[in-house]
LUMKEMI-467367 format. One record per residue (C-alpha): residue number from 1; residue in one letter; z negated, x negated, y negated. Coordinates in pm, whole numbers, always signed. Example, Ala and Ser with C-alpha at 12.3 -4.5 7.8 and 13.67 -1.06 7.14 Angstrom:
2
+------+------+--------+--------+--------+
! resi ! resn !      Z !      X !      Y !
+------+------+--------+--------+--------+
!    1 !    A !   -780 !  -1230 !   +450 !
!    2 !    S !   -714 !  -1367 !   +106 !
+------+------+--------+--------+--------+
***
This chain:
91
+------+------+--------+--------+--------+
! resi ! resn !      Z !      X !      Y !
+------+------+--------+--------+--------+
!    1 !    M !  +2052 ! -19419 ! -12857 !
!    2 !    S !  +2310 ! -19167 ! -12745 !
!    3 !    T !  +2508 ! -19149 ! -12426 !
!    4 !    P !  +2884 ! -19166 ! -12467 !
!    5 !    A !  +3074 ! -18848 ! -12395 !
!    6 !    T !  +3194 ! -18816 ! -12037 !
!    7 !    P !  +3431 ! -18574 ! -11869 !
!    8 !    Y !  +3130 ! -18443 ! -11676 !
!    9 !    E !  +2958 ! -18289 ! -11978 !
!   10 !    E !  +3121 ! -17955 ! -11903 !
!   11 !    G !  +2893 ! -17922 ! -11604 !
!   12 !    F !  +2945 ! -17782 ! -11256 !
!   13 !    D !  +2945 ! -17433 ! -11121 !
!   14 !    A !  +2715 ! -17439 ! -10820 !
!   15 !    V !  +2518 ! -17196 ! -10607 !
!   16 !    V !  +2159 ! -17242 ! -10493 !
!   17 !    G !  +2101 ! -17046 ! -10175 !
!   18 !    K !  +1783 ! -16866 ! -10072 !
!   19 !    D !  +1697 ! -17167 !  -9857 !
!   20 !    G !  +1726 ! -17399 ! -10159 !
!   21 !    V !  +2052 ! -17558 ! -10053 !
!   22 !    L !  +2283 ! -17640 ! -10343 !
!   23 !    T !  +2649 ! -17572 ! -10275 !
!   24 !    V !  +2929 ! -17699 ! -10498 !
!   25 !    P !  +3275 ! -17574 ! -10402 !
!   26 !    A !  +3536 ! -17843 ! -10332 !
!   27 !    E !  +3757 ! -17700 ! -10609 !
!   28 !    E !  +3475 ! -17752 ! -10856 !
!   29 !    L !  +3436 ! -18115 ! -10749 !
!   30 !    A !  +3812 ! -18167 ! -10768 !
!   31 !    R !  +3814 ! -18027 ! -11123 !
!   32 !    H !  +3598 ! -18326 ! -11220 !
!   33 !    G !  +3793 ! -18574 ! -11010 !
!   34 !    L !  +3520 ! -18613 ! -10746 !
!   35 !    P !  +3609 ! -18616 ! -10376 !
!   36 !    P !  +3391 ! -18423 ! -10130 !
!   37 !    G !  +3092 ! -18632 ! -10018 !
!   38 !    T !  +3041 ! -18789 ! -10361 !
!   39 !    H !  +2677 ! -18832 ! -10459 !
!   40 !    V !  +2594 ! -18671 ! -10791 !
!   41 !    R !  +2271 ! -18666 ! -10990 !
!   42 !    L !  +2149 ! -18334 ! -11125 !
!   43 !    I !  +1967 ! -18321 ! -11456 !
!   44 !    P !  +1801 ! -17988 ! -11533 !
!   45 !    K !  +1877 ! -17837 ! -11867 !
!   46 !    R !  +1552 ! -17770 ! -12048 !
!   47 !    P !  +1533 ! -17461 ! -12264 !
!   48 !    S !  +1510 ! -17545 ! -12630 !
!   49 !    P !  +1175 ! -17461 ! -12788 !
!   50 !    A !  +1149 ! -17138 ! -12980 !
!   51 !    P !  +1214 ! -17185 ! -13351 !
!   52 !    R !   +900 ! -17212 ! -13561 !
!   53 !    R !   +837 ! -16936 ! -13806 !
!   54 !    T !   +564 ! -17140 ! -13973 !
!   55 !    V !   +454 ! -17503 ! -13972 !
!   56 !    R !    +90 ! -17405 ! -13940 !
!   57 !    G !    -55 ! -17593 ! -13645 !
!   58 !    A !   +263 ! -17794 ! -13580 !
!   59 !    L !    +79 ! -18127 ! -13586 !
!   60 !    R !   -254 ! -18019 ! -13442 !
!   61 !    A !   -213 ! -18241 ! -13135 !
!   62 !    A !    -82 ! -18538 ! -13335 !
!   63 !    V !   -423 ! -18635 ! -13481 !
!   64 !    D !   -745 ! -18647 ! -13281 !
!   65 !    A !  -1053 ! -18460 ! -13409 !
!   66 !    R !  -1257 ! -18773 ! -13494 !
!   67 !    T !   -982 ! -18912 ! -13714 !
!   68 !    L !   -942 ! -18577 ! -13885 !
!   69 !    D !  -1318 ! -18550 ! -13945 !
!   70 !    A !  -1323 ! -18902 ! -14093 !
!   71 !    F !  -1029 ! -18814 ! -14317 !
!   72 !    E !  -1199 ! -18497 ! -14442 !
!   73 !    A !  -1520 ! -18691 ! -14511 !
!   74 !    A !  -1323 ! -18952 ! -14707 !
!   75 !    L !  -1155 ! -18676 ! -14910 !
!   76 !    D !  -1493 ! -18517 ! -14987 !
!   77 !    E !  -1634 ! -18855 ! -15092 !
!   78 !    A !  -1334 ! -18930 ! -15312 !
!   79 !    K !  -1362 ! -18584 ! -15470 !
!   80 !    A !  -1732 ! -18640 ! -15541 !
!   81 !    D !  -1653 ! -18979 ! -15698 !
!   82 !    R !  -1386 ! -18825 ! -15923 !
!   83 !    I !  -1619 ! -18545 ! -16033 !
!   84 !    A !  -1895 ! -18797 ! -16108 !
!   85 !    A !  -1650 ! -19012 ! -16309 !
!   86 !    V !  -1543 ! -18711 ! -16518 !
!   87 !    D !  -1905 ! -18610 ! -16574 !
!   88 !    R !  -1994 ! -18963 ! -16693 !
!   89 !    R !  -1695 ! -18971 ! -16922 !
!   90 !    W !  -1778 ! -18645 ! -17098 !
!   91 !    Q !  -2154 ! -18687 ! -17132 !
+------+------+--------+--------+--------+
***
C-alpha cells in the first residue's frame, strides 16, 4: 500500500541546535502552507542499505539452523536413494 503524494514530500529545512531543539523558520512553514504553532510529525529518513555485490549470505537469517540441517539431511537421503536406484538399474 502506498501513501498518496502530498505537498509535504519536499521536506522542511530545519536546524537542530546543540541543545537538541529543532527550529523551523516561519518562512519554511509558510512555504508549505502551515501557520506557526502547527504540530508536525517528523519521520527520520533511513539510509538505504549498501548495494550487494554478491548474494552470498543474503538469506542466512531467513532460515533457522535446524530447518537447514533437516533440509541438508533430506537432500543427502534423496541423493543416496537416487544413487541406489541407478546402481540397481545397471546391475
